N, C-alpha and C positions, 0 to 999 in steps of 0.2 A: 500321368500318374496322379492318383487322387491323394489329397491331404487328409491323413487319418489322425490328426491331432485331436486331443480331447477338448471339446468346446467349453466345458466347465473350467478347465485350466485357463483358457483364454479369458473367460469372463472374470475369473478370480484375479488374474493379472491385471486386467483392465480396471476392476474395482479398486485394487490396491494402488494402482498408478493415479487414478482419479482422486482417491482419498488423500494420497500424499500431496497432490497438487492443491487440493482444497486446504489442507493443513498448512502448506507453504504460504498460500495467499492470506490465510487467516493470521498467521504469525506476523507477516510483513504489514498487514493492515493494522494490527495492534501496535507494532513498533512505530509505524508512521503516524498513527493517531496520537499515541502518547507523546511522541517527540514534538509534533505540531502543537498539541495542547500545552506541553511544558514550555516550549519556546514562547508561545503567545502569552502565557501567564507571566513568565519572567520579563518579557518586553513591557507588559503593562506595569508590573511592579517597579522595574528599574526606571521607566519613564516617569512614573508618578513620584518615585523617590528623588529623581533628579530635580524635578520642579519644586518639591518641598524643601530639599536641601539647599537649593539656590535661594529660595524665599527666606530661609532662616540664616543665610549668610555663610553656609558651609560650601564655598565654591569648589574646593578641591574634591570633596566627596560628590558634589553635584556633577562635576566634570567626569569623574570616574564612572558614576552610574549612567551618565549620558553616553559615554563611550561604550559601556557594556550593552546598552540598548542598541546602539548602532551596529555592534558586532552581531548581536542576536538577530536583528532584522536582516542583516546581510546573509547570515547563515541560513535563515529560513527562506529567504528569497532565492538564494542560489541553489539550495538543495531541494526546494519544492516539496516540502513535507506534506502540505495539504493536497496537492495534486496527486502525489504518489499514494496517499491514503485513499483518495477517491478511486484511483485506478485499481488498487488492490481490492477495495470493496466491490467494485463492479465485476472484476474477474472472478472473485470468490462467489458472488451471487450467481453469475452465469454458470460457473461450474456446479454449484449446488442445484441449480435448475436442471442441468443435464443429469445430475445424479437422481433427482426426483423423477424425471421423465423416464430414465432408464430403469429405475427400480420398480416403477409402476407399469413397465412394458409399453409405454407410449412411443418409445423409439427403440430400435434394435442396436446391437453392438456396433455394427459398421457405421450407422448414422451418428451414434453418440461419439465414436472415435473421430469421425470427420468434424463434428461440431467442436469438440475439444481442440482439435488441431487448429481450427480457425480462431478459436478464443486465444490459444497460446501464441499464435502468429500475431494477432492483434496486440497482445500483451507486450511482445518483444518490440513492436513498432511504436506503441503508444506510451511506453515508459518515459515519464517526463525527465528531461535532462536540460538544465539551464544552458542557454546559448551564451556564447562569449561575445562581448561587444568590442 
């Protein structure tokens, strides 16, 4: 029996799913980028503050800012914000390339769907997760 589904419906559904995935990757890229930048700036500020406070004899405040620095470094290192930012950027770029190729008819629906499937499989296996020692 022949499949009589409307091809435009499949293309519309495909386009909507692709746009949703690009939007998802963009959102998480921005979250990871902003989190990485914020933690890096705070690490630099707290670290410099600890050195200055120690130099002027404020040892209690110096130890507090040094401890805050340590916590922030540990959080950034264990949650891998920079690596996740890079992964989301890479996946978003790959999906946008598929969108461009598909919109300009360089690839067909089936090939585009296959490429997206490969990209999403790679995303699921390459998402950085800190190992436990």
